[in-house]
gemmi code that builds the backbone of each chain (N, CA, C; Angstrom):
import gemmi

chains = {
    "A": [
        ("GLN", (-89.162, -63.922, -9.037), (-90.075, -62.869, -10.156), (-89.281, -62.091, -10.832)),
        ("LYS", (-88.975, -61.544, -11.872), (-87.939, -60.671, -12.345), (-89.183, -59.577, -12.637)),
        ("GLU", (-88.774, -58.477, -11.896), (-89.730, -57.122, -12.249), (-89.071, -55.700, -12.498)),
        ("VAL", (-90.140, -55.103, -12.958), (-89.513, -53.700, -13.568), (-90.642, -53.037, -13.000)),
        ("GLU", (-90.977, -52.012, -12.394), (-91.808, -51.163, -11.616), (-91.661, -49.602, -12.230)),
        ("GLN", (-92.801, -49.079, -12.544), (-93.087, -47.796, -13.060), (-94.399, -47.319, -12.214)),
        ("ASN", (-94.648, -46.007, -11.919), (-95.670, -45.594, -11.627), (-96.495, -45.217, -12.881)),
        ("SER", (-97.726, -45.602, -12.868), (-98.783, -45.855, -14.509), (-99.018, -44.638, -14.519)),
        ("GLY", (-98.774, -43.453, -13.640), (-99.403, -42.272, -14.214), (-100.855, -41.928, -13.987)),
        ("PRO", (-101.675, -40.738, -14.810), (-100.897, -40.115, -15.880), (-99.840, -38.658, -14.867)),
        ("LEU", (-98.885, -38.988, -15.679), (-98.193, -37.729, -15.293), (-98.344, -36.630, -15.955)),
        ("SER", (-98.866, -35.713, -15.514), (-98.878, -34.134, -16.482), (-98.118, -32.822, -15.843)),
        ("VAL", (-97.470, -32.543, -16.934), (-96.425, -31.462, -16.756), (-97.020, -30.432, -17.605)),
        ("PRO", (-96.769, -28.806, -17.439), (-96.935, -27.938, -18.236), (-95.903, -27.909, -19.307)),
        ("GLU", (-96.424, -27.313, -20.169), (-95.243, -26.878, -21.617), (-93.876, -26.289, -20.892)),
        ("GLY", (-92.832, -26.812, -21.457), (-91.791, -26.096, -20.856), (-91.095, -26.312, -19.947)),
        ("ALA", (-91.848, -27.556, -18.957), (-91.393, -28.252, -17.563), (-90.385, -28.955, -17.677)),
        ("ILE", (-89.753, -29.505, -16.509), (-89.137, -30.587, -16.946), (-90.122, -32.031, -15.990)),
        ("ALA", (-90.212, -33.190, -16.947), (-90.889, -34.355, -16.812), (-89.848, -35.559, -16.027)),
        ("SER", (-89.981, -35.811, -14.860), (-89.243, -36.839, -14.330), (-89.908, -38.132, -14.359)),
        ("LEU", (-89.563, -39.414, -14.801), (-90.116, -40.675, -14.678), (-89.144, -41.609, -14.246)),
        ("ASN", (-89.597, -42.544, -13.467), (-88.670, -43.344, -12.414), (-89.129, -44.882, -13.000)),
        ("CYS", (-88.228, -45.608, -12.683), (-88.421, -46.982, -12.798), (-87.400, -47.863, -11.757)),
        ("THR", (-87.854, -48.695, -11.017), (-87.139, -49.637, -10.375), (-86.987, -50.834, -10.802)),
        ("TYR", (-86.115, -51.902, -10.555), (-85.817, -53.303, -11.109), (-85.397, -54.168, -9.775)),
        ("SER", (-85.893, -55.205, -10.132), (-85.567, -56.186, -9.158), (-84.177, -57.159, -8.947)),
        ("ASP", (-83.723, -57.426, -10.408), (-82.304, -58.042, -10.325), (-81.092, -57.053, -10.333)),
        ("ARG", (-80.585, -57.447, -9.364), (-79.136, -56.561, -8.901), (-78.137, -56.668, -10.167)),
        ("GLY", (-78.271, -57.766, -10.878), (-77.274, -58.057, -11.717), (-77.283, -57.821, -13.195)),
        ("SER", (-78.836, -56.910, -13.304), (-78.852, -55.991, -14.407), (-77.903, -55.484, -15.228)),
        ("GLN", (-77.720, -55.416, -16.528), (-76.440, -54.926, -17.034), (-77.142, -53.737, -18.008)),
        ("SER", (-78.201, -53.688, -18.777), (-78.353, -52.517, -19.526), (-79.772, -52.205, -19.396)),
        ("PHE", (-79.853, -51.115, -19.654), (-81.317, -50.302, -19.400), (-81.777, -49.319, -20.316)),
        ("PHE", (-83.137, -49.290, -20.480), (-83.860, -48.533, -21.760), (-84.859, -48.032, -21.762)),
        ("TRP", (-85.099, -46.851, -22.206), (-86.294, -46.019, -21.820), (-86.800, -46.028, -23.246)),
        ("TYR", (-87.936, -46.711, -23.656), (-88.851, -46.347, -24.718), (-89.783, -45.118, -24.935)),
        ("ARG", (-90.442, -45.010, -25.797), (-91.412, -43.752, -26.306), (-92.581, -44.553, -27.118)),
        ("GLN", (-93.763, -44.677, -26.646), (-94.856, -45.225, -27.080), (-95.796, -44.540, -27.422)),
        ("TYR", (-96.335, -43.858, -28.488), (-97.484, -43.101, -29.018), (-98.590, -43.924, -29.161)),
        ("SER", (-99.593, -43.636, -28.881), (-100.913, -44.662, -28.727), (-101.194, -45.410, -30.237)),
        ("GLY", (-101.341, -46.554, -30.326), (-101.411, -47.251, -31.713), (-99.972, -47.771, -31.941)),
        ("LYS", (-99.213, -46.972, -31.964), (-97.653, -47.307, -32.413), (-97.015, -48.362, -31.441)),
        ("SER", (-95.909, -48.926, -32.163), (-94.820, -49.470, -31.645), (-93.850, -48.549, -30.575)),
        ("PRO", (-93.141, -49.246, -29.831), (-92.208, -48.576, -28.910), (-91.230, -48.181, -29.762)),
        ("GLU", (-90.451, -47.063, -29.647), (-89.119, -46.504, -30.011), (-88.377, -46.171, -29.190)),
        ("LEU", (-87.173, -46.539, -29.495), (-86.130, -46.404, -28.189), (-85.837, -44.858, -28.048)),
        ("ILE", (-85.493, -44.367, -26.928), (-85.316, -43.128, -26.558), (-83.738, -42.830, -26.171)),
        ("MET", (-83.792, -43.795, -25.487), (-81.943, -43.635, -24.455), (-81.647, -44.893, -23.978)),
        ("SER", (-80.454, -45.566, -23.916), (-80.095, -46.519, -23.279), (-78.932, -46.077, -22.404)),
        ("ILE", (-79.002, -46.912, -21.012), (-77.669, -46.481, -20.627), (-77.512, -47.979, -19.687)),
        ("TYR", (-75.911, -47.744, -19.574), (-75.119, -49.013, -18.893), (-74.499, -48.933, -17.639)),
        ("SER", (-73.843, -47.595, -17.268), (-73.134, -46.868, -16.219), (-74.116, -46.701, -15.597)),
        ("ASN", (-73.284, -46.141, -14.093), (-73.723, -45.321, -12.995), (-73.750, -44.200, -13.243)),
        ("GLY", (-74.641, -43.286, -13.077), (-74.483, -41.803, -13.389), (-75.492, -41.143, -14.607)),
        ("ASP", (-75.049, -40.289, -15.366), (-75.943, -39.570, -16.232), (-75.774, -39.921, -17.506)),
        ("LYS", (-76.487, -39.867, -18.382), (-76.402, -39.899, -19.763), (-77.431, -38.869, -20.282)),
        ("GLU", (-76.803, -37.942, -21.476), (-77.741, -36.559, -21.768), (-77.703, -36.844, -23.099)),
        ("ASP", (-78.787, -36.488, -23.913), (-78.929, -36.809, -25.551), (-80.341, -35.736, -25.851)),
        ("GLY", (-79.499, -34.555, -26.152), (-80.680, -33.443, -26.119), (-81.447, -32.835, -25.055)),
        ("ARG", (-82.785, -33.201, -25.143), (-83.604, -32.637, -24.197), (-83.603, -33.897, -22.826)),
        ("PHE", (-83.210, -35.247, -23.337), (-83.189, -36.316, -22.442), (-82.357, -36.739, -21.677)),
        ("THR", (-82.473, -36.725, -20.489), (-81.157, -37.251, -19.487), (-81.600, -38.618, -18.901)),
        ("ALA", (-80.985, -39.578, -19.366), (-81.036, -40.915, -18.042), (-80.493, -40.981, -17.376)),
        ("GLN", (-80.830, -41.197, -15.928), (-79.989, -41.604, -15.035), (-80.148, -43.108, -14.406)),
        ("LEU", (-78.507, -43.308, -14.026), (-78.735, -44.929, -13.610), (-78.193, -44.983, -12.075)),
        ("ASN", (-78.864, -45.768, -10.976), (-78.076, -46.037, -10.001), (-78.175, -47.420, -9.456)),
        ("LYS", (-77.311, -48.161, -9.741), (-77.158, -49.557, -9.804), (-77.403, -50.059, -8.307)),
        ("ALA", (-76.691, -49.288, -7.390), (-76.694, -49.750, -5.790), (-78.206, -49.630, -5.307)),
        ("SER", (-78.984, -48.511, -5.918), (-80.178, -48.161, -5.360), (-81.350, -48.928, -6.525)),
        ("GLN", (-80.562, -49.581, -7.293), (-81.611, -50.324, -8.620), (-82.767, -49.573, -9.145)),
        ("TYR", (-82.077, -48.380, -9.597), (-83.230, -47.128, -9.653), (-82.445, -46.494, -11.116)),
        ("VAL", (-83.653, -46.342, -12.218), (-83.144, -45.581, -13.095), (-84.260, -44.725, -13.752)),
        ("SER", (-83.944, -43.705, -14.215), (-84.944, -42.419, -14.578), (-84.536, -41.812, -15.455)),
        ("LEU", (-85.789, -41.122, -16.310), (-85.568, -40.315, -17.608), (-86.179, -38.969, -17.435)),
        ("LEU", (-85.136, -37.970, -17.171), (-85.681, -36.487, -17.106), (-85.851, -36.114, -18.674)),
        ("ILE", (-86.882, -35.186, -18.671), (-87.267, -34.566, -20.278), (-87.155, -33.153, -19.899)),
        ("ARG", (-86.472, -32.604, -20.482), (-86.652, -30.712, -19.984), (-87.290, -30.438, -21.198)),
        ("ASP", (-87.687, -28.954, -21.027), (-88.607, -28.344, -21.846), (-89.605, -29.013, -22.608)),
        ("SER", (-90.184, -29.642, -22.167), (-91.364, -30.670, -22.194), (-91.993, -29.950, -23.174)),
        ("GLN", (-92.720, -30.725, -24.302), (-93.255, -30.362, -25.286), (-94.646, -31.258, -25.599)),
        ("PRO", (-95.896, -30.464, -26.140), (-96.898, -31.552, -26.273), (-96.763, -32.580, -27.113)),
        ("SER", (-95.780, -32.509, -27.931), (-95.269, -33.849, -28.624), (-94.625, -34.820, -27.686)),
        ("ASP", (-94.278, -34.532, -26.666), (-93.636, -35.702, -25.796), (-94.859, -36.602, -25.108)),
        ("SER", (-96.254, -36.001, -25.178), (-97.033, -36.737, -24.574), (-97.265, -38.044, -25.328)),
        ("ALA", (-96.836, -39.104, -24.527), (-96.710, -40.449, -24.662), (-96.717, -41.518, -23.495)),
        ("THR", (-96.793, -42.807, -23.691), (-96.686, -43.653, -22.599), (-94.955, -43.963, -22.938)),
        ("TYR", (-94.171, -43.971, -21.478), (-92.506, -44.189, -21.501), (-92.642, -45.456, -20.875)),
        ("LEU", (-91.937, -46.217, -21.437), (-91.720, -47.637, -21.030), (-90.337, -47.971, -20.470)),
        ("CYS", (-90.025, -48.329, -19.416), (-88.391, -48.586, -18.870), (-88.509, -50.068, -19.171)),
        ("ALA", (-86.869, -50.626, -19.830), (-86.934, -51.834, -20.042), (-85.271, -52.357, -19.534)),
        ("VAL", (-85.376, -53.475, -19.079), (-84.146, -53.844, -18.233), (-83.850, -55.334, -18.926)),
        ("ASN", (-82.498, -55.668, -19.267), (-81.857, -56.873, -19.429), (-81.877, -57.571, -17.994)),
        ("MET", (-82.825, -58.348, -17.647), (-82.614, -59.078, -16.523), (-82.267, -60.857, -16.540)),
        ("ILE", (-80.751, -60.884, -16.099), (-80.179, -61.777, -16.543), (-79.196, -62.268, -15.621)),
        ("SER", (-79.740, -63.538, -15.067), (-79.210, -64.343, -14.149), (-77.569, -64.969, -14.691)),
        ("ALA", (-76.916, -65.845, -13.674), (-75.798, -66.063, -14.010), (-75.936, -67.109, -15.140)),
        ("SER", (-76.692, -67.835, -14.598), (-76.888, -68.945, -15.709), (-77.655, -68.763, -17.171)),
        ("GLU", (-78.450, -67.598, -17.300), (-78.956, -66.907, -18.476), (-77.519, -66.441, -19.005)),
        ("ARG", (-76.475, -65.581, -18.153), (-75.696, -64.869, -18.851), (-74.906, -66.137, -19.530)),
        ("ASN", (-74.738, -67.183, -19.012), (-73.304, -68.119, -19.907), (-74.360, -68.735, -20.955)),
        ("SER", (-75.590, -68.810, -20.883), (-76.210, -69.178, -21.823), (-76.445, -68.510, -23.032)),
        ("GLY", (-76.439, -67.489, -22.747), (-76.837, -66.111, -23.728), (-78.117, -65.811, -23.914)),
        ("ASN", (-78.900, -66.093, -22.949), (-80.198, -66.143, -23.049), (-80.600, -64.751, -22.111)),
        ("THR", (-81.045, -63.932, -22.878), (-81.271, -62.439, -21.799), (-82.555, -61.799, -22.517)),
        ("PRO", (-83.763, -62.444, -21.844), (-84.846, -61.666, -21.714), (-85.115, -60.077, -21.228)),
        ("LEU", (-85.556, -59.441, -22.265), (-85.537, -57.998, -21.976), (-87.092, -57.739, -21.139)),
        ("VAL", (-86.961, -57.476, -20.109), (-88.105, -57.145, -19.129), (-88.986, -55.459, -19.212)),
        ("PHE", (-90.070, -55.263, -19.643), (-90.500, -53.915, -19.252), (-91.375, -53.490, -18.481)),
        ("GLY", (-91.492, -52.584, -18.064), (-92.327, -52.178, -16.835), (-93.507, -51.806, -17.739)),
        ("LYS", (-94.480, -51.720, -16.768), (-95.942, -51.419, -17.525), (-96.234, -49.913, -17.892)),
        ("GLY", (-95.198, -49.162, -17.762), (-95.162, -47.919, -18.332), (-95.959, -46.587, -18.005)),
        ("THR", (-95.122, -45.429, -17.974), (-96.042, -44.068, -17.210), (-96.401, -43.345, -18.616)),
        ("ARG", (-97.514, -43.050, -18.510), (-98.297, -42.313, -19.408), (-97.910, -40.713, -18.974)),
        ("LEU", (-97.369, -40.045, -20.109), (-97.026, -38.776, -20.073), (-97.880, -37.637, -20.677)),
        ("SER", (-98.316, -36.373, -20.160), (-99.345, -35.498, -20.833), (-98.781, -34.218, -20.502)),
        ("VAL", (-98.178, -33.579, -21.851), (-97.464, -32.119, -21.512), (-98.933, -31.425, -21.837)),
        ("ILE", (-98.995, -30.432, -21.048), (-100.120, -29.483, -21.417), (-99.772, -28.154, -21.852)),
        ("ALA", (-100.344, -27.688, -23.121), (-99.831, -26.403, -23.623), (-100.474, -25.443, -22.976)),
    ],
    "B": [
        ("ASN", (-84.188, -51.004, -46.435), (-84.034, -51.620, -44.928), (-85.277, -51.634, -44.506)),
        ("ALA", (-85.790, -53.028, -44.226), (-87.352, -52.991, -43.708), (-87.228, -52.570, -41.858)),
        ("GLY", (-86.281, -53.519, -41.685), (-86.031, -53.558, -40.176), (-86.837, -54.776, -39.409)),
        ("VAL", (-87.895, -54.591, -38.817), (-88.661, -55.968, -38.430), (-89.974, -55.679, -39.074)),
        ("THR", (-90.508, -56.751, -39.598), (-91.571, -56.740, -40.241), (-92.696, -57.885, -39.443)),
        ("GLN", (-93.310, -57.417, -39.350), (-94.836, -58.339, -39.036), (-95.721, -58.696, -39.689)),
        ("THR", (-96.431, -59.644, -39.897), (-97.923, -60.117, -40.701), (-98.533, -60.858, -39.808)),
        ("PRO", (-99.836, -60.744, -40.092), (-100.458, -59.637, -40.670), (-100.497, -58.270, -39.333)),
        ("LYS", (-101.246, -57.178, -39.876), (-101.210, -56.098, -39.134), (-102.387, -56.269, -38.435)),
        ("PHE", (-103.654, -57.138, -38.735), (-104.862, -56.868, -38.189), (-105.488, -58.269, -38.361)),
        ("GLN", (-106.206, -58.700, -37.386), (-106.503, -60.571, -37.507), (-107.682, -60.577, -36.605)),
        ("VAL", (-108.942, -61.191, -37.079), (-110.035, -61.207, -36.219), (-110.233, -62.901, -36.275)),
        ("LEU", (-110.250, -63.493, -35.179), (-110.413, -65.155, -35.115), (-111.677, -65.521, -34.132)),
        ("LYS", (-111.906, -66.681, -34.535), (-113.206, -66.977, -33.930), (-112.227, -67.931, -32.810)),
        ("THR", (-113.095, -68.142, -31.539), (-112.571, -69.133, -30.667), (-112.393, -70.577, -31.416)),
        ("GLY", (-111.321, -70.816, -30.639), (-110.792, -72.334, -31.346), (-109.868, -72.276, -32.558)),
        ("GLN", (-110.156, -71.475, -33.286), (-109.191, -71.566, -34.552), (-108.119, -71.232, -34.268)),
        ("SER", (-107.108, -71.358, -35.351), (-105.533, -71.616, -34.972), (-104.956, -70.147, -35.679)),
        ("MET", (-104.013, -69.745, -35.928), (-103.257, -68.983, -36.576), (-101.716, -69.020, -36.096)),
        ("THR", (-100.899, -68.034, -36.913), (-99.834, -67.979, -37.006), (-99.119, -66.348, -37.287)),
        ("LEU", (-98.499, -65.803, -36.201), (-98.222, -64.611, -36.508), (-96.718, -64.563, -37.319)),
        ("GLN", (-96.357, -64.042, -38.339), (-95.095, -64.006, -38.762), (-94.163, -62.815, -38.583)),
        ("CYS", (-93.320, -63.110, -38.305), (-92.027, -62.048, -37.961), (-90.689, -62.311, -39.022)),
        ("ALA", (-90.206, -61.195, -39.341), (-88.958, -61.096, -39.891), (-87.963, -60.062, -39.617)),
        ("GLN", (-87.112, -60.312, -39.738), (-85.832, -59.012, -39.446), (-84.761, -59.399, -40.476)),
        ("ASP", (-84.299, -58.286, -41.185), (-83.390, -58.095, -41.967), (-81.928, -57.429, -41.358)),
        ("MET", (-81.916, -57.108, -40.139), (-80.891, -56.648, -39.548), (-79.714, -57.729, -38.950)),
        ("ASN", (-79.907, -58.847, -39.323), (-78.970, -60.034, -39.012), (-78.711, -60.082, -37.341)),
        ("HIS", (-79.927, -59.908, -37.004), (-79.928, -59.933, -35.236), (-79.852, -61.190, -35.003)),
        ("ASN", (-79.563, -61.384, -33.629), (-79.244, -62.759, -33.194), (-80.554, -62.987, -32.286)),
        ("SER", (-80.966, -62.345, -31.699), (-81.949, -62.513, -30.675), (-83.316, -62.031, -31.111)),
        ("MET", (-84.377, -62.613, -30.786), (-85.893, -62.142, -31.249), (-86.743, -62.521, -30.106)),
        ("TYR", (-87.661, -61.711, -30.139), (-88.787, -61.809, -29.070), (-90.233, -61.685, -29.429)),
        ("TRP", (-91.209, -62.101, -28.410), (-92.671, -61.969, -29.003), (-92.978, -61.244, -27.919)),
        ("TYR", (-93.732, -60.111, -27.732), (-94.203, -59.230, -26.666), (-96.001, -59.308, -27.180)),
        ("ARG", (-96.951, -59.568, -25.971), (-98.024, -58.870, -26.189), (-98.360, -57.990, -25.119)),
        ("GLN", (-99.404, -56.778, -25.637), (-99.452, -55.619, -24.575), (-100.813, -55.457, -24.683)),
        ("ASP", (-101.231, -55.421, -23.454), (-102.710, -55.283, -23.245), (-102.949, -54.087, -22.407)),
        ("PRO", (-104.046, -53.233, -22.396), (-104.239, -51.890, -21.614), (-103.798, -51.951, -20.118)),
        ("GLY", (-102.985, -51.357, -19.360), (-102.592, -51.154, -18.707), (-101.606, -52.319, -17.894)),
        ("MET", (-101.078, -53.070, -19.181), (-100.096, -54.234, -18.731), (-98.935, -54.067, -19.308)),
        ("GLY", (-98.663, -52.887, -20.187), (-97.352, -52.799, -20.289), (-96.977, -54.129, -21.245)),
        ("LEU", (-96.016, -54.247, -21.700), (-95.139, -55.464, -22.730), (-94.925, -56.692, -21.797)),
        ("ARG", (-95.844, -57.730, -22.188), (-95.383, -59.171, -21.426), (-94.370, -59.940, -22.161)),
        ("LEU", (-93.623, -60.488, -21.910), (-92.829, -61.332, -22.880), (-93.626, -62.841, -22.780)),
        ("ILE", (-93.426, -63.191, -24.259), (-94.334, -64.560, -24.396), (-93.272, -65.580, -24.587)),
        ("TYR", (-92.407, -65.498, -25.635), (-91.444, -66.524, -25.663), (-90.138, -65.476, -26.416)),
        ("TYR", (-88.970, -66.067, -26.343), (-87.901, -65.421, -26.929), (-87.091, -66.267, -27.353)),
        ("SER", (-86.095, -65.946, -28.350), (-84.998, -67.112, -28.931), (-83.931, -66.104, -28.785)),
        ("ALA", (-82.638, -66.565, -27.989), (-81.291, -66.040, -27.784), (-80.469, -66.135, -29.099)),
        ("SER", (-80.913, -66.951, -29.863), (-79.965, -67.371, -31.137), (-80.684, -68.370, -32.026)),
        ("GLU", (-80.438, -68.534, -33.242), (-81.128, -69.655, -34.103), (-80.774, -70.896, -33.707)),
        ("GLY", (-82.048, -71.502, -33.199), (-82.393, -72.932, -33.097), (-82.546, -73.022, -31.436)),
        ("THR", (-82.535, -71.880, -30.905), (-83.110, -72.227, -29.300), (-84.365, -70.998, -28.914)),
        ("THR", (-85.052, -71.678, -28.100), (-86.314, -70.978, -27.750), (-86.506, -70.962, -26.707)),
        ("ASP", (-87.060, -69.871, -25.765), (-87.454, -70.141, -24.255), (-88.569, -69.186, -23.760)),
        ("LYS", (-89.245, -69.726, -22.883), (-90.593, -69.090, -22.022), (-90.069, -68.112, -21.895)),
        ("GLY", (-91.306, -67.105, -21.992), (-90.998, -65.675, -21.045), (-92.036, -65.930, -20.113)),
        ("GLU", (-92.965, -64.569, -19.537), (-93.958, -64.183, -18.603), (-95.009, -65.200, -18.575)),
        ("VAL", (-95.494, -65.201, -20.405), (-96.934, -65.662, -20.352), (-96.925, -66.350, -21.521)),
        ("PRO", (-96.195, -67.671, -21.255), (-96.175, -68.536, -22.600), (-97.579, -69.505, -22.794)),
        ("ASN", (-98.432, -69.577, -21.960), (-99.669, -70.773, -22.087), (-100.614, -70.260, -23.226)),
        ("GLY", (-100.889, -71.132, -23.812), (-101.453, -71.067, -25.363), (-100.942, -70.681, -26.560)),
        ("TYR", (-99.313, -70.601, -26.269), (-98.615, -70.302, -27.337), (-97.528, -71.181, -27.785)),
        ("ASN", (-97.196, -71.367, -28.781), (-95.844, -71.955, -29.322), (-94.967, -70.756, -30.404)),
        ("VAL", (-93.712, -71.249, -30.297), (-93.017, -70.585, -31.564), (-91.960, -71.388, -32.039)),
        ("SER", (-91.754, -70.638, -33.099), (-90.500, -71.424, -34.081), (-89.711, -70.418, -34.579)),
        ("ARG", (-88.062, -70.952, -34.256), (-87.077, -69.952, -34.796), (-86.769, -70.654, -36.161)),
        ("LEU", (-87.427, -70.083, -37.193), (-87.360, -70.829, -38.511), (-85.664, -70.616, -39.179)),
        ("ASN", (-85.117, -69.555, -39.018), (-83.780, -69.466, -39.013), (-83.443, -67.922, -38.471)),
        ("LYS", (-82.245, -67.583, -39.019), (-82.177, -66.443, -38.170), (-82.727, -64.990, -38.277)),
        ("ARG", (-83.592, -64.890, -39.499), (-84.300, -64.253, -40.016), (-85.773, -63.800, -39.043)),
        ("GLU", (-86.277, -65.229, -39.209), (-87.887, -65.568, -38.771), (-88.170, -66.064, -37.591)),
        ("PHE", (-89.107, -65.747, -37.020), (-89.365, -66.196, -35.769), (-90.972, -66.085, -35.529)),
        ("SER", (-91.452, -66.968, -35.689), (-93.303, -67.035, -35.654), (-93.808, -67.328, -34.546)),
        ("LEU", (-95.118, -67.183, -34.274), (-96.033, -67.236, -33.042), (-97.146, -67.757, -33.428)),
        ("ARG", (-97.453, -68.992, -32.995), (-98.734, -69.970, -33.410), (-99.510, -69.732, -32.021)),
        ("LEU", (-100.530, -69.427, -32.374), (-101.775, -69.938, -31.605), (-102.889, -71.215, -31.745)),
        ("GLU", (-102.539, -72.083, -31.241), (-103.453, -73.386, -31.632), (-104.733, -73.676, -31.397)),
        ("SER", (-105.030, -72.893, -30.690), (-106.640, -72.985, -30.312), (-107.207, -71.783, -29.539)),
        ("ALA", (-107.084, -70.444, -30.399), (-107.578, -69.198, -29.990), (-108.668, -68.899, -28.539)),
        ("ALA", (-108.323, -68.274, -27.840), (-109.558, -67.841, -26.888), (-109.323, -66.397, -26.810)),
        ("PRO", (-110.621, -66.162, -26.067), (-110.837, -64.412, -26.207), (-109.955, -63.764, -25.103)),
        ("SER", (-109.030, -64.236, -23.895), (-107.920, -63.696, -23.296), (-106.789, -63.632, -23.927)),
        ("GLN", (-106.839, -63.962, -25.537), (-105.613, -63.681, -26.375), (-105.816, -62.616, -27.085)),
        ("THR", (-106.730, -61.973, -27.223), (-107.224, -60.921, -27.783), (-106.139, -59.543, -26.987)),
        ("SER", (-105.395, -59.170, -27.938), (-104.046, -58.056, -27.656), (-103.263, -57.502, -28.698)),
        ("VAL", (-102.517, -57.119, -28.462), (-101.684, -56.243, -29.544), (-100.318, -57.122, -29.261)),
        ("TYR", (-99.865, -57.750, -30.281), (-98.683, -58.723, -30.507), (-97.081, -58.076, -31.264)),
        ("PHE", (-96.186, -57.854, -30.124), (-95.027, -57.035, -31.076), (-94.040, -58.155, -30.679)),
        ("CYS", (-93.305, -57.973, -32.244), (-92.000, -58.963, -32.083), (-91.012, -57.758, -32.297)),
        ("ALA", (-89.935, -58.350, -31.994), (-88.669, -57.461, -31.407), (-87.396, -57.998, -31.771)),
        ("SER", (-86.290, -57.520, -32.077), (-85.022, -58.330, -32.319), (-83.899, -57.238, -31.656)),
        ("VAL", (-82.964, -58.288, -31.365), (-82.048, -57.626, -30.699), (-80.725, -58.065, -31.412)),
        ("GLU", (-79.897, -57.184, -31.631), (-78.406, -57.465, -32.352), (-77.666, -58.724, -31.311)),
        ("VAL", (-77.408, -58.045, -30.252), (-76.289, -58.617, -29.201), (-76.429, -58.703, -28.159)),
        ("LEU", (-76.003, -59.314, -27.038), (-76.194, -59.326, -25.604), (-76.213, -57.749, -25.211)),
        ("TYR", (-77.445, -57.254, -24.403), (-77.242, -56.179, -23.546), (-77.702, -55.105, -24.417)),
        ("THR", (-77.868, -55.203, -25.848), (-78.175, -53.938, -26.978), (-79.695, -53.834, -26.947)),
        ("GLU", (-80.128, -52.764, -27.510), (-81.787, -51.899, -27.463), (-82.373, -53.180, -28.474)),
        ("ALA", (-83.911, -53.346, -28.356), (-84.568, -54.146, -29.046), (-85.088, -52.832, -30.195)),
        ("PHE", (-85.457, -53.684, -31.210), (-86.172, -53.004, -32.431), (-87.311, -53.691, -32.849)),
        ("PHE", (-88.470, -52.644, -32.836), (-89.645, -53.563, -32.820), (-90.212, -53.399, -34.221)),
        ("GLY", (-91.270, -54.528, -34.394), (-92.465, -54.504, -35.554), (-93.263, -53.586, -35.287)),
        ("GLN", (-94.239, -53.529, -36.218), (-95.349, -52.484, -36.032), (-96.271, -53.007, -35.500)),
        ("GLY", (-96.501, -54.500, -34.819), (-97.431, -55.110, -34.097), (-98.687, -55.615, -34.919)),
        ("THR", (-99.086, -56.524, -34.232), (-100.426, -57.367, -34.836), (-101.347, -57.058, -33.939)),
        ("ARG", (-102.477, -56.521, -34.599), (-103.623, -56.511, -33.485), (-104.736, -57.519, -33.763)),
        ("LEU", (-104.925, -58.434, -32.827), (-105.626, -59.806, -32.644), (-106.979, -59.540, -31.749)),
        ("THR", (-107.999, -59.757, -32.575), (-109.170, -60.046, -31.723), (-109.805, -61.666, -31.804)),
        ("VAL", (-110.059, -62.226, -30.791), (-110.661, -63.452, -30.563), (-112.070, -63.358, -30.151)),
        ("VAL", (-113.070, -63.750, -31.141), (-114.660, -63.537, -30.549), (-115.252, -64.801, -30.379)),
    ],
}
model = gemmi.Model(1)
for chain_id, residues in chains.items():
    chain = gemmi.Chain(chain_id)
    for i, (resn, *xyz) in enumerate(residues, 1):
        res = gemmi.Residue()
        res.name, res.seqid = resn, gemmi.SeqId(i, " ")
        for name, pos in zip(("N", "CA", "C"), xyz):
            atom = gemmi.Atom()
            atom.name, atom.element = name, gemmi.Element(name[0])
            atom.pos, atom.b_iso = gemmi.Position(*pos), 0.0
            res.add_atom(atom)
        chain.add_residue(res)
    model.add_chain(chain)
structure = gemmi.Structure()
structure.add_model(model)
structure.setup_entities()
């Protein structure tokens, strides 16, 4: 069973603080990792993608990947009320046979609801 | 450039009725996906198509069928709708292996 695990929250942080969102995954062979933001009633939109171990920064967002620990995180600096949303972790869970066939299911976690308090 | 377009946006069905959800992308992407989203359950994969002419089951395929009509279009069919299929359905497309998914605006389906 391919799994992506996230704490469902809600995670509440004060405006201006750092929000830390975490995700673990079960397939050690996974190659690509994504964070999506979803506002209520809307479709998911991509925040960050990360493919290599380490940190990747884009504005107020930093994604961190540790393949050995099968762990990916998202940090949001200077959190704003507009960041209040559900954050979804997604992983390309690819087995050897699927890689050969080109089949690449993108598996999502259940999401963490973030609330930034003004 | 519309991206990923889903029709309809809203639908109410009676138990036992059938319907097809349509999805089309104009980005020349290879892979397409159908997900359902229920409260507290995240996005669960129903079916996916890695490339034109291929389809595979995801996590929750029972009660659904799909057709990859061509590279642009991927439809999801409910043959005999059940209340348990009340959900928000999202179609997504991916350009090539390992890259990000782009989502349609979703279809809110209610089965009564």
